[in-house]
C-alpha positions, -999 to +999 in steps of 0.1 A: -135-588+021-139-573+056-117-542+057-117-518+086-125-482+080-096-458+074-100-444+109-097-478+126-059-474+129-059-447+155-038-452+186-042-442+222-016-430+248-038-424+279-040-442+312-047-480+312-080-475+331-096-454+303-078-472+275-105-497+266-133-472+262-111-447+243-098-474+220-133-486+212-145-450+205-115-442+183-115-475+165-152-478+157-165-442+156-165-418+127-138-393+134-160-364+123-180-370+154-150-359+175-146-329+153-182-318+159-180-325+196-148-305+198-164-276+179-194-278+203-171-276+233-151-247+219-180-226+206-207-236+230-229-251+202-250-282+200-243-295+165-235-331+178-270-332+193-286-318+162-269-345+141-279-372+166-315-362+167-316-357+129-303-392+123-326-407+150-355-390+131-345-409+099-332-376+085-367-361+087-361-324+094-397-318+106-396-346+131-361-337+143-372-301+148-402-313+168-380-335+190-357-305+196-384-280+201-370-257+173-384-244+140-381-265+109-361-238+091-336-238+120-329-275+117-324-271+079-299-243+085-280-263+112-278-294+090-264-273+062-239-258+086-229-293+097-224-303+061-204-272+054-183-270+085-174-307+088-179-320+053-206-344+064-227-359+036-260-368+050-270-384+017-242-410+018-253-444+032-218-451+045-216-418+063-251-423+078-242-458+090-209-448+106-224-418+123-253-438+136-229-465+148-208-439+165-238-425+184-249-460+194-215-466+208-217-434+228-251-443+241-240-478+250-210-464+269-234-440+287-217-409+273-239-379+282-260-365+267-266-393+242-272-419+269-302-399+282-323-391+251-342-409+224 
């Protein structure tokens, strides 16, 4: 049975010109992504980029740290913070899939900074 994820019922009330891209993002992206991006904007952090690079590195902290140019312990700390702040389970296959799908949608739609890296 093909059921849509629980976040697929979100609606949009913006302008018609931006409607399509926002509907796509809201319908097919994990809602936690938007929480992380909002937190980044409010507190001037880069947790969404940390999660993106960590996932692109196949959840390998050493490789992610190398790509980001930070220490391995720093990436471990930030991943724990992501898990604690946003209740993201990086050990769940469903969560990993939905986050990776979300980042691919952002990259496909040329959303900076995801369209410009890895």
